[in-house]
Backbone bond lengths (Angstrom), bond angles and torsions (degrees), N, CA, C in turn:
res aa  C-N    CA-C-N  psi(-1)  N-CA   C-N-CA  omega(-1)  CA-C   N-CA-C  phi
1 X - - - 1.414 - - 1.518 113.40 -
2 X 1.301 115.20 -41.87 1.434 121.87 177.84 1.540 111.30 -64.89
3 X 1.358 115.12 -36.03 1.449 120.66 179.58 1.544 110.66 -61.91
4 X 1.307 117.46 -38.19 1.452 122.79 179.52 1.573 109.47 -64.74
5 X 1.319 114.26 -36.97 1.494 117.99 -176.57 1.549 111.02 -74.51
6 X 1.322 115.46 -32.87 1.483 118.97 -172.21 1.546 108.89 -97.97
7 X 1.282 121.53 -13.07 1.487 121.11 -176.00 1.535 109.03 -62.14
8 X 1.297 119.52 -42.90 1.443 122.39 178.21 1.508 111.90 -62.55
9 X 1.340 115.29 -40.79 1.497 117.36 177.86 1.504 111.27 -67.29
10 X 1.305 118.87 -37.58 1.488 121.55 179.29 1.518 108.39 -64.91
11 X 1.276 119.24 -45.17 1.470 123.64 178.21 1.486 111.53 -56.88
12 X 1.335 118.12 -52.20 1.427 123.01 178.01 1.515 114.49 -63.21
13 X 1.352 115.14 -33.72 1.454 120.34 176.30 1.504 111.39 -64.75
14 X 1.351 116.84 -42.60 1.465 119.61 175.30 1.478 112.92 -63.85
15 X 1.324 115.53 -40.29 1.471 120.56 179.77 1.544 110.16 -63.35
16 X 1.336 115.71 -42.02 1.435 120.88 -179.78 1.534 111.03 -64.37
17 X 1.339 116.03 -42.49 1.493 119.55 179.06 1.567 109.61 -63.73
18 X 1.296 117.66 -41.59 1.450 120.48 179.08 1.520 113.55 -69.17
19 X 1.326 115.72 -36.10 1.486 120.64 174.33 1.533 109.75 -61.60
20 X 1.328 116.64 -45.63 1.439 120.05 178.34 1.516 112.50 -61.59
21 X 1.308 117.95 -40.24 1.414 121.39 177.72 1.535 112.10 -65.83
22 X 1.341 115.62 -41.68 1.452 120.59 179.58 1.549 108.77 -65.52
23 X 1.328 118.03 -36.03 1.454 120.69 178.78 1.523 111.13 -61.40
24 X 1.351 116.77 -38.45 1.421 122.72 178.67 1.540 111.17 -65.79
25 X 1.303 116.54 -39.79 1.452 121.90 -179.99 1.552 109.62 -65.38
26 X 1.335 113.85 -47.70 1.475 119.28 -178.04 1.553 109.53 -65.25
27 X 1.322 118.82 -39.57 1.438 121.49 177.24 1.527 110.80 -62.95
28 X 1.304 116.76 -38.48 1.490 120.57 178.21 1.561 108.57 -65.13
29 X 1.296 116.71 -37.13 1.502 117.93 178.28 1.493 108.92 -64.95
30 X 1.337 118.29 -45.66 1.421 121.58 -178.32 1.549 111.89 -63.84
31 X 1.315 116.04 -40.38 1.450 120.89 179.62 1.524 111.05 -65.25
32 X 1.273 118.31 -26.56 1.472 120.58 -175.74 1.578 112.07 -105.47
33 X 1.296 114.67 26.07 1.498 119.12 -177.83 1.541 111.71 -61.07
34 X 1.356 117.16 -29.92 1.443 120.05 -177.84 1.513 114.10 -104.80
35 X 1.349 118.61 9.20 1.417 123.30 -179.02 1.538 109.76 -84.79
36 X 1.338 117.13 119.60 1.491 118.73 179.51 1.499 112.46 -60.19
37 X 1.316 117.44 140.10 1.438 126.21 178.81 1.539 115.68 64.42
38 X 1.343 116.94 12.14 1.477 118.82 176.51 1.545 107.54 -73.75
39 X 1.298 117.15 135.70 1.428 123.68 178.28 1.506 109.44 -107.29
40 X 1.359 116.96 121.80 1.428 121.87 179.70 1.543 110.31 -64.46
41 X 1.327 114.90 143.52 1.458 121.56 -177.80 1.533 110.86 -128.06
42 X 1.314 115.03 157.90 1.445 122.26 175.79 1.498 108.29 -170.58
43 X 1.334 117.03 177.42 1.437 119.59 175.08 1.537 109.76 -141.60
44 X 1.299 114.80 161.27 1.496 120.62 -178.32 1.545 104.70 -80.73
45 X 1.314 115.92 107.19 1.458 121.65 -175.64 1.544 110.73 -61.94
46 X 1.344 116.18 -47.44 1.476 119.47 -178.10 1.533 112.02 -59.72
47 X 1.305 117.72 -43.47 1.467 120.98 179.26 1.533 110.26 -67.95
48 X 1.335 118.90 -41.05 1.426 121.91 177.86 1.534 112.63 -62.46
49 X 1.350 114.68 -39.91 1.468 117.10 178.14 1.542 113.38 -68.32
50 X 1.358 113.62 -37.44 1.500 117.40 173.80 1.526 110.42 -60.34
51 X 1.301 115.48 -46.58 1.501 118.67 -178.15 1.535 109.69 -65.24
52 X 1.327 118.21 -37.62 1.453 122.20 179.28 1.514 111.31 -63.41
53 X 1.340 115.34 -45.64 1.503 116.89 -178.99 1.521 111.25 -71.65
54 X 1.321 120.25 -33.06 1.453 123.22 175.78 1.490 108.63 -68.55
55 X 1.321 116.48 -45.92 1.494 121.33 177.89 1.511 111.58 -60.05
56 X 1.319 116.73 -38.18 1.467 121.90 177.19 1.490 111.67 -61.39
57 X 1.342 115.01 -43.34 1.442 120.81 -177.43 1.527 112.87 -73.24
58 X 1.342 118.10 -27.36 1.435 120.58 -177.86 1.502 116.13 -100.76
59 X 1.336 116.03 -64.49 1.489 117.18 -173.71 1.485 113.93 -141.43
60 X 1.310 117.44 47.93 1.433 119.53 179.86 1.528 113.51 86.92
61 X 1.359 114.80 -160.16 1.456 117.94 -174.38 1.517 111.86 -94.76
62 X 1.325 117.02 99.68 1.458 120.71 175.73 1.545 104.76 -124.76
63 X 1.331 115.95 114.88 1.440 120.71 -174.05 1.530 108.81 -124.10
64 X 1.314 116.10 120.99 1.456 121.76 173.04 1.490 108.73 -139.97
65 X 1.314 116.58 128.22 1.479 120.97 179.79 1.519 108.25 -96.23
66 X 1.282 119.54 130.68 1.415 123.22 174.70 1.538 110.23 -90.91
67 X 1.300 116.55 120.53 1.457 120.62 -178.32 1.510 109.94 -103.11
68 X 1.271 119.69 11.90 1.469 121.22 -173.57 1.518 113.71 -90.83
69 X 1.331 117.64 -8.55 1.458 120.66 -179.54 1.515 111.45 -71.01
70 X 1.309 116.43 140.24 1.448 118.20 176.83 1.490 111.00 -82.64
71 X 1.364 115.42 163.86 1.440 121.00 179.14 1.489 111.25 -72.47
72 X 1.350 115.69 169.68 1.482 120.44 -176.78 1.539 110.77 -64.08
73 X 1.365 117.25 -26.65 1.453 118.87 -178.87 1.482 111.47 -82.62
74 X 1.341 119.84 -2.53 1.444 121.50 179.92 1.537 111.64 86.86
75 X 1.316 118.03 2.60 1.470 121.02 177.63 1.487 110.71 -72.22
76 X 1.335 114.86 169.45 1.456 118.74 177.11 1.520 110.63 -67.40
77 X 1.357 119.09 149.85 1.451 121.55 -178.84 1.528 109.73 -65.43
78 X 1.373 112.94 151.60 1.474 117.31 178.45 1.502 112.84 -82.13
79 X 1.324 117.29 -9.33 1.475 121.36 -177.98 1.478 110.75 -121.26
80 X 1.304 116.73 137.92 1.470 122.15 174.24 1.504 108.28 -107.57
81 X 1.372 118.68 133.80 1.458 120.69 -176.27 1.549 113.40 -56.16
82 X 1.352 114.46 141.73 1.430 121.29 177.00 1.494 106.21 -115.78
83 X 1.300 117.87 127.70 1.485 122.76 -177.68 1.526 109.20 -71.58
84 X 1.330 116.83 130.30 1.484 121.21 168.62 1.526 105.79 -130.86
85 X 1.329 114.78 155.57 1.410 119.87 -178.17 1.511 111.48 -146.43
86 X 1.300 116.47 167.81 1.507 122.71 176.02 1.519 111.25 76.46
87 X 1.334 115.51 -155.25 1.477 123.29 -175.91 1.507 110.77 -64.32
88 X 1.335 119.44 -34.15 1.453 120.30 178.95 1.491 114.63 -61.27
89 X 1.338 116.10 -35.29 1.480 119.11 178.86 1.481 112.47 -71.74
90 X 1.330 118.88 -27.95 1.482 121.61 -179.75 1.506 110.95 -81.64
91 X 1.340 117.62 -23.62 1.464 120.70 -174.72 1.523 115.77 -100.92
92 X 1.311 116.10 -7.77 1.484 116.71 -176.28 1.539 109.39 -145.81
93 X 1.337 115.55 160.97 1.444 119.24 178.49 1.545 112.34 -64.07
94 X 1.346 112.18 150.29 1.453 117.87 -179.74 1.527 108.79 -73.05
95 X 1.319 117.38 123.21 1.420 122.41 -179.06 1.536 108.38 -80.44
96 X 1.313 116.11 154.90 1.450 122.08 179.21 1.545 109.45 -132.67
97 X 1.334 115.45 150.18 1.460 119.02 175.24 1.501 108.16 -78.70
98 X 1.326 117.14 148.17 1.480 121.49 175.35 1.532 107.23 -88.92
99 X 1.349 114.15 129.81 1.459 118.72 173.62 1.536 105.98 -79.42
100 X 1.363 115.33 117.84 1.463 118.21 -175.22 1.539 114.64 -68.32
101 X 1.318 115.23 138.19 1.461 120.14 177.83 1.587 108.33 -79.33
102 X 1.298 114.35 -35.91 1.440 120.73 -178.40 1.529 107.48 -138.81
103 X 1.306 119.69 87.63 1.489 119.68 -175.96 1.520 111.78 -64.98
104 X 1.313 112.56 148.56 1.479 119.19 178.86 1.500 110.91 -90.87
105 X 1.266 116.83 167.06 1.470 122.37 -176.20 1.536 108.23 -69.78
106 X 1.362 118.54 -35.91 1.476 119.12 -178.77 1.519 115.64 -84.54
107 X 1.352 115.60 7.47 1.502 120.06 176.34 1.496 115.95 85.27
108 X 1.358 116.70 0.97 1.453 119.88 178.97 1.526 111.42 -79.60
109 X 1.346 118.51 131.35 1.430 122.92 -176.67 1.502 114.61 -101.92
110 X 1.341 118.73 8.70 1.475 121.58 -178.58 1.522 109.20 -77.46
111 X 1.318 115.14 124.31 1.477 123.35 170.36 1.503 108.62 -100.14
112 X 1.326 117.18 101.08 1.457 121.29 -169.62 1.551 113.75 -56.88
113 X 1.377 114.86 -39.38 1.462 117.34 179.75 1.539 111.27 -64.57
114 X 1.361 114.57 -43.38 1.458 118.30 178.87 1.571 112.45 -63.34
115 X 1.370 114.85 -40.71 1.436 119.99 -179.11 1.516 110.73 -65.07
116 X 1.326 117.15 -43.04 1.455 121.54 179.01 1.553 111.44 -62.46
117 X 1.302 114.89 -43.59 1.490 119.63 179.09 1.529 109.55 -64.28
118 X 1.345 117.69 -43.91 1.445 120.65 178.36 1.501 112.31 -64.63
119 X 1.343 116.57 -38.56 1.458 121.34 179.16 1.529 110.15 -65.47
120 X 1.340 118.87 -43.44 1.464 121.66 -179.43 1.577 108.60 -67.06
121 X 1.351 116.58 -42.16 1.447 118.39 -179.34 1.522 110.17 -63.58
122 X 1.303 118.33 -43.88 1.456 122.63 -179.92 1.534 110.35 -63.20
123 X 1.334 115.84 -39.68 1.495 119.26 177.91 1.492 112.08 -61.41
124 X 1.344 115.91 -43.55 1.427 121.43 178.04 1.523 111.86 -61.90
125 X 1.292 116.90 -44.49 1.474 122.76 178.93 1.549 112.28 -67.31
126 X 1.314 115.70 -33.38 1.497 121.67 173.84 1.478 110.00 -61.66
127 X 1.349 116.20 -49.30 1.464 120.93 179.94 1.514 111.30 -63.12
128 X 1.330 118.09 -39.41 1.467 119.87 176.91 1.513 111.89 -63.44
129 X 1.329 117.52 -38.88 1.478 121.28 178.54 1.521 108.40 -63.74
130 X 1.360 117.57 -43.96 1.473 118.67 177.39 1.515 112.02 -59.80
131 X 1.345 117.10 -38.15 1.467 118.73 178.44 1.512 111.90 -66.47
132 X 1.330 117.44 -38.24 1.504 119.08 176.58 1.475 108.24 -63.39
133 X 1.283 120.55 -45.90 1.491 121.90 179.71 1.535 110.41 -59.26
134 X 1.324 116.69 -49.57 1.479 120.58 -179.58 1.518 109.80 -61.35
135 X 1.312 120.82 -38.39 1.475 123.67 177.33 1.507 111.26 -64.97
136 X 1.334 118.50 -42.53 1.426 121.97 177.42 1.512 113.03 -63.65
137 X 1.334 116.28 -42.13 1.444 119.94 -179.83 1.541 109.95 -66.89
138 X 1.313 117.06 -42.37 1.474 121.65 175.57 1.509 112.03 -57.84
139 X 1.321 116.99 -43.65 1.453 121.63 178.39 1.519 112.49 -63.98
140 X 1.332 116.82 -40.89 1.450 120.11 176.73 1.519 113.54 -66.53
141 X 1.349 115.77 -42.47 1.453 120.01 174.56 1.519 112.84 -60.47
142 X 1.349 115.58 -42.29 1.432 119.53 178.30 1.493 112.59 -63.95
143 X 1.347 119.23 -38.22 1.434 122.29 178.11 1.519 110.85 -69.10
144 X 1.310 116.91 -35.60 1.498 120.84 178.80 1.510 110.55 -66.92
145 X 1.328 116.63 -44.75 1.450 123.35 -178.90 1.545 111.78 -72.17
146 X 1.320 115.90 -25.69 1.448 119.49 -177.43 1.534 113.44 82.72
147 X 1.347 115.67 25.87 1.457 121.43 -179.11 1.486 112.06 -70.81
């Protein structure tokens, strides 16, 4: 019974942690918009969340995002896998390089407009996840108090 009550909180907790991690990656991309040869990075949030919830159910927190899947239209993927190893690979989603749509002369692959849009979208989703968690906690407290 307790598992049913906390399963939703665990799921949203994992989502919140992954959203925070993605926010850091996107902020790093934006901060390095003028750095020569900087390669923009990101990860597939949906795949990372699936892996996190599967890893939670089986053997703890093991998160790896596969960036090798092609898009629905059959086009080449927008992300190229980035190798990670050690403890960082086991504790966080696998980052991938962005395949640039319009490469710059200095080798930088950051598209500032795309990064800003992704950053704003991720911020909004982070806030929504916080609201879901707060709502769940409020409901549990209300049930405990008998309100």
